Backbone bond lengths (Angstrom), bond angles and torsions (degrees), N, CA, C in turn:
res aa  C-N    CA-C-N  psi(-1)  N-CA   C-N-CA  omega(-1)  CA-C   N-CA-C  phi
1 M - - - 1.458 - - 1.530 108.54 -
2 A 1.320 116.47 142.16 1.461 120.97 177.53 1.527 109.90 -60.23
3 E 1.307 115.39 147.57 1.458 120.41 176.44 1.529 108.76 -80.49
4 L 1.338 117.11 127.89 1.463 121.64 177.26 1.514 109.36 -93.75
5 K 1.331 116.09 128.33 1.465 121.82 175.82 1.518 108.13 -128.16
6 S 1.315 115.80 155.43 1.464 120.75 -179.22 1.523 110.96 -98.35
7 L 1.336 116.63 132.98 1.462 120.60 171.30 1.522 110.11 -66.47
8 D 1.320 115.85 -37.86 1.469 122.66 178.17 1.521 107.24 -117.11
9 P 1.333 118.04 98.17 1.469 120.58 -176.08 1.527 113.95 -57.34
10 S 1.325 118.04 -23.29 1.462 119.79 179.67 1.534 111.91 -80.22
11 T 1.343 117.02 -11.97 1.464 120.50 -178.53 1.528 110.12 -141.69
12 P 1.325 117.81 75.89 1.465 118.97 177.96 1.528 110.97 -67.44
13 M 1.328 115.14 158.97 1.466 120.46 -176.53 1.527 111.78 -54.91
14 F 1.329 118.18 -41.65 1.463 119.62 -177.64 1.524 111.31 -63.37
15 A 1.329 118.37 -33.12 1.468 120.90 174.46 1.525 109.97 -69.04
16 Q 1.317 117.17 -33.48 1.458 120.74 179.21 1.529 111.66 -66.75
17 F 1.333 117.83 -28.06 1.468 120.67 177.35 1.525 111.56 -59.27
18 A 1.332 117.73 -26.20 1.469 121.30 -177.57 1.525 112.42 -71.08
19 E 1.329 117.20 -23.73 1.468 120.14 179.85 1.517 109.13 -82.83
20 K 1.307 116.49 119.97 1.466 122.15 -178.29 1.525 108.49 -87.15
21 T 1.310 115.33 102.23 1.458 120.38 -176.76 1.527 109.96 -151.88
22 G 1.297 116.05 170.52 1.454 120.46 176.92 1.520 109.81 170.00
23 P 1.293 118.56 162.31 1.455 125.69 -4.51 1.531 111.00 -67.93
24 I 1.332 114.90 158.33 1.458 120.98 -178.62 1.518 110.26 -130.34
25 V 1.324 114.40 163.09 1.461 122.07 174.55 1.520 107.44 -122.74
26 L 1.319 115.97 126.10 1.457 121.10 171.43 1.519 106.69 -95.94
27 A 1.318 116.59 116.57 1.466 121.61 173.14 1.519 106.36 -105.71
28 N 1.314 116.52 116.02 1.456 121.13 -177.10 1.519 108.22 -122.77
29 T 1.328 115.34 110.53 1.456 121.22 179.51 1.518 109.03 -96.52
30 F 1.322 116.00 129.26 1.456 122.28 -179.57 1.524 109.54 -110.56
31 L 1.311 116.41 133.27 1.456 122.51 170.85 1.527 105.94 -99.94
32 V 1.329 116.08 110.83 1.464 122.14 -171.95 1.529 108.99 -115.94
33 P 1.338 117.66 119.40 1.467 119.28 176.07 1.530 110.64 -56.95
34 K 1.318 115.82 144.73 1.474 120.40 -176.97 1.526 112.51 -52.69
35 E 1.315 117.02 -39.43 1.463 119.58 -177.99 1.533 112.80 -71.10
36 R 1.321 117.81 -9.57 1.472 121.96 179.40 1.532 112.49 -105.03
37 A 1.322 118.00 -6.51 1.467 121.48 -171.91 1.527 112.94 -56.10
38 E 1.330 117.92 -46.57 1.465 119.85 -177.78 1.519 112.02 -68.32
39 A 1.315 118.27 -35.73 1.465 121.61 -178.66 1.529 111.83 -78.31
40 F 1.334 117.79 -23.71 1.465 121.63 -176.42 1.530 111.99 -64.98
41 L 1.315 117.65 -48.19 1.467 120.59 -172.69 1.530 113.99 -61.90
42 P 1.326 121.11 -42.53 1.468 118.31 176.19 1.533 112.98 -61.14
43 L 1.337 117.18 -38.32 1.468 119.94 176.41 1.520 110.32 -64.14
44 F 1.336 115.82 -43.91 1.461 119.39 -179.43 1.530 110.65 -64.52
45 R 1.322 117.14 -41.62 1.473 120.27 -179.73 1.531 111.68 -59.04
46 R 1.316 117.15 -39.25 1.472 119.96 176.83 1.522 110.59 -61.32
47 Q 1.334 116.50 -44.31 1.462 120.18 177.71 1.522 110.54 -63.81
48 A 1.313 116.80 -41.38 1.468 120.79 -178.72 1.523 110.74 -62.69
49 E 1.321 117.93 -42.88 1.463 120.78 178.69 1.526 110.65 -61.63
50 F 1.316 117.14 -40.12 1.454 120.49 176.68 1.531 110.02 -62.10
51 M 1.329 116.98 -48.83 1.465 121.08 -177.15 1.530 111.33 -63.29
52 K 1.321 117.80 -38.68 1.466 121.34 179.91 1.522 112.34 -59.97
53 A 1.320 117.36 -26.02 1.462 121.78 -178.90 1.532 113.05 -88.87
54 Q 1.333 117.42 -1.97 1.460 120.60 -176.05 1.530 111.75 -86.63
55 P 1.343 116.54 147.96 1.474 120.25 176.52 1.525 110.86 -59.51
56 G 1.311 116.12 135.91 1.459 121.30 177.68 1.514 115.38 91.22
57 F 1.328 117.70 -6.93 1.460 120.87 177.28 1.523 109.35 -72.49
58 V 1.348 116.89 138.28 1.461 121.18 179.24 1.527 111.24 -114.55
59 S 1.330 117.83 -55.92 1.463 119.91 -176.89 1.525 110.53 -161.03
60 L 1.352 114.33 166.82 1.458 120.51 -178.60 1.519 109.20 -152.33
61 Q 1.320 115.81 140.07 1.465 121.80 172.76 1.523 108.02 -140.02
62 M 1.328 116.39 143.89 1.455 121.66 174.91 1.519 107.83 -112.29
63 H 1.311 116.11 139.86 1.464 122.12 -179.62 1.523 108.64 -127.82
64 K 1.330 116.27 143.75 1.460 122.30 178.56 1.518 109.31 -113.35
65 G 1.317 115.72 136.10 1.464 120.26 176.06 1.521 110.58 -62.27
66 T 1.308 116.28 149.44 1.460 121.51 -179.47 1.529 110.51 -88.46
67 A 1.323 114.92 173.89 1.471 123.25 173.38 1.527 111.70 58.20
68 D 1.324 116.33 46.04 1.459 122.00 176.46 1.531 113.15 65.13
69 S 1.335 116.06 27.79 1.460 121.73 177.79 1.520 110.53 -65.83
70 R 1.307 117.00 151.53 1.466 122.61 175.89 1.525 111.28 -96.69
71 L 1.329 117.74 9.60 1.462 121.73 -177.44 1.528 111.83 -97.51
72 L 1.326 114.99 138.65 1.458 123.05 169.13 1.520 106.06 -126.85
73 M 1.337 116.86 143.17 1.456 120.23 -179.41 1.519 110.02 -130.36
74 N 1.318 113.97 123.31 1.453 122.54 175.37 1.529 107.40 -94.26
75 V 1.316 116.61 130.46 1.468 121.82 175.62 1.523 106.16 -121.47
76 A 1.342 115.63 112.28 1.462 121.00 -176.68 1.521 109.81 -122.89
77 V 1.317 115.76 134.74 1.464 121.39 178.28 1.528 107.83 -102.52
78 W 1.333 115.39 134.98 1.460 123.16 179.19 1.521 108.97 -129.50
79 E 1.322 116.45 151.71 1.468 120.57 178.63 1.520 111.79 -64.99
80 T 1.336 117.30 -39.20 1.477 121.22 -176.73 1.523 110.74 -149.83
81 T 1.329 115.26 161.90 1.470 119.44 172.68 1.522 110.45 -64.52
82 E 1.330 117.45 -35.04 1.461 120.55 179.95 1.523 111.12 -60.43
83 A 1.336 116.71 -42.18 1.464 120.57 -179.90 1.527 110.80 -64.48
84 L 1.322 117.09 -44.32 1.462 120.68 178.37 1.521 110.40 -63.54
85 A 1.321 117.45 -45.38 1.472 120.80 -179.29 1.529 111.06 -61.29
86 A 1.326 117.61 -40.64 1.462 120.71 179.01 1.528 110.85 -64.41
87 A 1.318 117.15 -43.87 1.461 120.69 179.50 1.526 110.61 -65.56
88 F 1.318 117.00 -43.76 1.458 121.95 -179.24 1.531 110.84 -63.59
89 G 1.315 116.85 -37.71 1.452 121.28 -178.42 1.516 114.73 -81.58
90 N 1.323 117.51 -7.19 1.454 121.40 -179.54 1.536 109.57 -60.23
91 P 1.333 118.62 130.28 1.465 120.77 -178.92 1.535 114.07 -55.82
92 E 1.335 117.29 -34.95 1.467 119.44 178.21 1.529 110.70 -64.63
93 F 1.340 116.81 -42.78 1.468 119.28 177.47 1.526 110.30 -64.45
94 Q 1.318 117.29 -41.83 1.462 120.59 179.64 1.528 111.49 -61.12
95 R 1.323 118.45 -37.46 1.468 121.17 176.28 1.529 110.59 -63.15
96 M 1.340 116.27 -42.44 1.466 119.41 178.76 1.519 110.84 -66.53
97 A 1.327 116.99 -41.33 1.471 120.98 -179.75 1.526 110.79 -62.10
98 A 1.329 117.46 -32.66 1.463 121.35 -179.74 1.525 111.96 -68.25
99 E 1.334 117.79 -15.50 1.466 121.42 179.72 1.524 112.98 -77.02
100 F 1.335 118.02 -17.12 1.460 119.35 178.70 1.523 109.78 -67.07
101 P 1.323 118.11 136.58 1.464 120.59 177.84 1.537 111.51 -61.59
102 D 1.325 114.95 152.40 1.463 121.65 -177.49 1.528 113.79 -64.99
103 D 1.331 117.91 -20.12 1.464 118.94 -176.72 1.530 113.39 -89.22
104 I 1.332 117.16 7.34 1.468 121.53 172.28 1.519 107.25 -93.80
105 V 1.323 116.13 134.24 1.466 121.04 179.82 1.522 108.16 -113.28
106 S 1.332 115.65 132.65 1.464 123.03 -178.11 1.523 109.02 -115.70
107 Y 1.334 115.82 133.27 1.466 122.72 179.34 1.535 109.12 -120.09
108 P 1.348 118.08 78.90 1.466 119.71 -178.51 1.530 111.70 -84.47
109 H 1.318 115.91 144.13 1.467 120.75 175.29 1.526 108.38 -152.80
110 I 1.327 115.89 142.93 1.458 122.23 -178.61 1.526 109.57 -101.14
111 F 1.325 115.45 135.50 1.454 121.94 -178.23 1.533 110.27 -127.73
112 E 1.333 115.49 155.56 1.456 122.51 168.96 1.523 107.47 -114.14
113 R 1.307 117.00 146.31 1.463 120.75 175.93 1.517 109.25 -74.16
114 I 1.320 115.50 140.81 1.455 121.18 175.70 1.525 108.87 -127.81
115 D 1.304 116.12 155.35 1.470 120.51 178.00 1.512 109.44 -83.86
116 V 1.316 116.37 138.59 1.472 121.54 175.35 1.504 109.74 -130.96
C-alpha cells in the first residue's frame, strides 16, 4: 500500500474528514518512482472508475509534473467531506488502495474554494 503523508502535519486528511463541509477538493500528490510510472496509472484508473461511481463524486483530473518530474497530482471535486470519507472507507476501495506498491508516497489534502 502507498505510504500516506500529510502536507500539513497539524491537519491530516483523516482529521479533515471530521469537518462536515462541501463542496470540497481533494488534491492528492503522488511521488512515484520512475520504475513504477507505467504500472501506477492503470492502478489509479481502476480506483478512479470506482470513485466516479460513488455518491457525491463531481469530477476528477490527473496532472503530471513537467521536466521529467516523478510527481502526479489528482484533483477531485466532491459534494461533501462525508461523501469522500464514505467512498474512501469503502472496503472495495481499500482493497484497491492496498495494491499500490509501498514505495509510492501519497500526500492527500482536502481544500475548500475561497473567493479572491
